[in-house]
C-alpha positions, -999 to 999 in steps of 0.1 A, spaced: 131 -110 -149 128 -72 -154 96 -55 -143 81 -21 -137 90 -13 -102 68 18 -100 37 -4 -109 47 -29 -82 51 -1 -57 16 11 -66 1 -23 -60 20 -28 -27 8 6 -15 -28 -3 -25 -25 -36 -7 -11 -18 24 -45 -1 27 -61 -35 30 -41 -42 62 -43 -7 78 -52 -4 115 -50 24 141 -73 46 121 -54 40 89 -20 52 101 -3 18 103 -3 -13 80 12 -47 83 45 -49 65 44 -84 51 53 -72 16 84 -73 -6 113 -56 13 126 -39 -18 92 -24 -26 88 -13 11 122 4 9 112 22 -23 79 34 -8 99 47 22 123 65 -2 93 80 -20 79 93 14 48 72 16 57 51 46 80 53 76 111 33 79 102 -4 74 135 -16 89 122 -18 125 113 -47 148 76 -37 146 53 -59 125 37 -28 110 48 3 93 35 39 96 20 55 66 26 92 60 -3 115 54 3 114 17 8 76 19 -25 71 37 -45 91 10 -27 75 -19 -30 40 -4 -68 44 -1 -71 59 -36 -50 32 -52 -69 4 -34 -102 18 -46 -88 23 -81 -75 -13 -85 -98 -33 -62 -130 -12 -57 -163 -26 -71 -177 -9 -101 -214 -12 -111 -204 -37 -137 -184 -59 -113 -213 -57 -88 -236 -72 -114 -214 -103 -115 -218 -110 -77 
């Protein structure tokens, strides 16, 4: 199946924010390896091909990860009414 890899990368980066630790500089790397490689190539994360269970987010990656998480998963006033 063909799919929009940029949109997948955006969602993966947003979900990395959910698993950040060490003041938001590292995230668990349990995501699709191809997407992780593309995020590395785009300069958002460090090299995911290490033995570590987490990956380092670059400064730009940290900011974008948080912004994308809020954009896609943040509560709006309308969604808060449903809770």
